[in-house]
C-alpha positions, 0 to 999 in steps of 0.5 A: 096938829091941824084943827082938821086932824084934831077934830077927826081924832076926837070923833074917832076916839069916841067911835062915832061916824061924822053923822053921829058926831054932827048930831051930838053937836047939833050941826049938819053932817056936811059941817063936820065933813068940812071941818075934817077936810080943813075947809071950815072951822067952827065958830066960838059957840060950837067950840064951846060945845066941842070943849064940853063934849071932850070934857064929858068923854075924857078927851084932852082939849087944849091942843085942839083949841090951840089948833082952832085958834091958829086956824082962825088967825090964818083966816084973818091974815 
């Protein structure tokens, strides 16, 4: 799984549009759009909010977190 596909899966499991998901996380629609297209990844603080969102909605988070870490490592190499 890539982070992009994982974050989209989380959003779709909750039946949210990109705009509604962005609102719940306190980011712009364009931010969620960029995450889902693989053009950006969230910072650590936003990942904490995503983890909390997943926990509140009963969504397994570990695989998404691993994909996020891989994405961040890829950006630094």
